[in-house]
C-alpha positions as CSV (number, residue, x, y, z in Angstrom):
1,X,99.6,74.7,82.5
2,X,100.2,76.2,86.0
3,X,98.5,78.9,87.9
4,X,100.3,81.2,90.3
5,X,98.2,82.8,93.2
6,X,99.6,85.4,95.5
7,X,98.5,88.0,98.0
8,X,100.9,90.5,96.6
9,X,99.8,93.0,94.0
10,X,101.3,91.7,90.7
11,X,99.2,93.8,88.3
12,X,101.0,93.9,85.0
13,X,101.2,97.6,83.9
14,X,104.0,97.7,81.4
15,X,105.8,100.4,83.4
16,X,109.4,99.2,83.0
17,X,111.4,102.4,83.4
18,X,113.2,102.4,86.8
19,X,114.3,106.1,86.5
20,X,111.9,108.4,88.2
21,X,111.8,112.1,87.5
22,X,110.4,114.6,90.0
23,X,107.1,115.0,88.2
24,X,106.0,111.4,88.3
25,X,103.1,110.9,90.7
26,X,101.9,108.2,93.1
27,X,100.0,106.4,90.3
28,X,103.2,105.9,88.3
29,X,105.0,104.6,91.4
30,X,102.1,102.2,92.1
31,X,102.2,101.0,88.5
32,X,106.0,100.6,88.6
33,X,105.9,98.7,91.9
34,X,103.2,96.2,90.8
35,X,105.1,95.6,87.6
36,X,108.2,95.0,89.6
37,X,106.4,92.5,91.8
38,X,105.2,90.6,88.7
39,X,108.7,90.7,87.2
40,X,110.1,89.3,90.5
41,X,107.7,86.3,90.5
42,X,108.5,85.6,86.9
43,X,112.2,85.8,87.7
44,X,111.8,83.2,90.5
45,X,109.9,80.9,88.1
46,X,112.6,81.5,85.5
47,X,115.4,80.2,87.7
48,X,114.5,76.7,86.4
49,X,112.4,77.3,83.4
50,X,111.3,79.7,80.7
51,X,107.7,80.5,81.5
52,X,105.2,81.5,78.8
53,X,102.6,83.8,80.5
54,X,99.0,83.2,79.3
55,X,97.2,86.5,80.0
56,X,97.8,89.3,82.4
57,X,97.5,88.7,86.2
58,X,93.9,89.0,87.4
59,X,92.7,90.4,90.7
60,X,89.9,88.9,92.7
61,X,88.6,88.9,96.3
62,X,88.8,85.9,98.6
63,X,87.8,84.9,102.1
64,X,90.6,83.0,103.9
65,X,88.0,80.6,105.3
66,X,86.8,79.6,101.8
67,X,90.2,79.8,100.0
68,X,92.4,77.7,102.2
69,X,95.6,77.4,100.0
70,X,97.3,80.3,101.7
71,X,98.9,80.0,105.2
72,X,96.7,78.5,107.9
73,X,97.6,81.3,110.4
74,X,95.8,84.0,108.2
75,X,92.6,85.1,109.7
76,X,90.3,87.8,108.5
77,X,86.6,88.0,108.4
78,X,86.7,90.4,105.4
79,X,87.5,89.8,101.8
80,X,91.1,90.3,100.8
81,X,92.7,90.8,97.4
82,X,94.4,88.0,95.6
83,X,96.1,88.0,92.2
84,X,96.7,85.1,89.8
85,X,98.0,84.3,86.4
86,X,98.5,81.2,84.2
87,X,101.7,80.1,82.6
88,X,103.2,77.2,80.9
89,X,106.7,75.7,80.9
90,X,108.1,73.1,78.5
91,X,109.1,70.7,81.3
92,X,107.3,71.1,84.6
93,X,109.5,68.3,86.0
94,X,112.2,70.9,86.6
95,X,110.3,72.1,89.6
96,X,110.2,68.6,91.2
97,X,112.2,67.9,94.3
98,X,112.3,64.9,96.7
99,X,109.1,66.2,98.4
100,X,106.7,67.4,95.7
101,X,106.3,68.1,92.0
102,X,106.6,71.9,92.6
103,X,109.0,71.7,95.6
104,X,111.9,73.4,93.9
105,X,109.7,76.2,92.7
106,X,108.5,76.9,96.2
107,X,112.0,76.8,97.5
108,X,113.1,79.3,94.9
109,X,110.3,81.7,95.8
110,X,110.7,81.5,99.6
111,X,111.9,84.8,101.2
112,X,112.1,86.7,98.0
113,X,111.6,90.4,98.8
114,X,108.4,92.0,97.4
115,X,107.0,95.6,97.4
116,X,103.9,96.3,99.3
117,X,101.8,98.6,97.1
118,X,99.0,99.5,99.5
119,X,96.4,97.3,97.8
120,X,97.3,94.1,99.6
121,X,96.0,92.6,102.8
122,X,97.2,94.9,105.6
123,X,99.2,92.4,107.6
124,X,101.1,90.9,104.7
125,X,104.9,90.6,105.2
126,X,107.3,92.1,102.7
127,X,108.6,88.7,101.4
128,X,107.2,85.7,99.6
129,X,106.5,83.0,102.1
130,X,105.9,79.4,101.2
131,X,105.6,77.9,104.7
132,X,102.4,76.2,105.6
133,X,101.7,78.8,108.3
134,X,102.2,82.0,106.3
135,X,102.1,81.0,102.6
136,X,101.3,84.1,100.5
137,X,102.1,82.5,97.1
138,X,101.1,79.1,95.8
139,X,101.1,77.3,92.5
140,X,98.5,74.9,91.1
141,X,99.1,72.5,88.2
142,X,96.1,72.6,85.8
143,X,95.8,69.5,83.6
144,X,94.2,70.3,80.3
145,X,93.4,66.7,79.6
């Protein structure tokens, strides 16, 4: 099993329709955009595998000083929002490159455009970043013994 963590709002809402009518409000737009972000992350993962998502993304609050897996240039004394979800793939070795067991996955995610929904940390860029300095998405392998 793997866990994806990101600073982008990837709340899964089920709003899949891309056609907006004039009467749709800001709440619908927010739901559509967060669903689009979730779909985008899944598509990046799907470039090399067929992920099975285990549960909807969950939102929680972190302090960068206590949660050091994001970029080391991030500084904020306040709590910031983070989202995560678990997924499985049949062969996690598809993400392996010459550097790490998830190197190809990080490469696939780097610089992928995302939508800022207003619920994220205020200085977040508008792309996935996998560099050590500004990492805003990371993956963790969970061994279930």
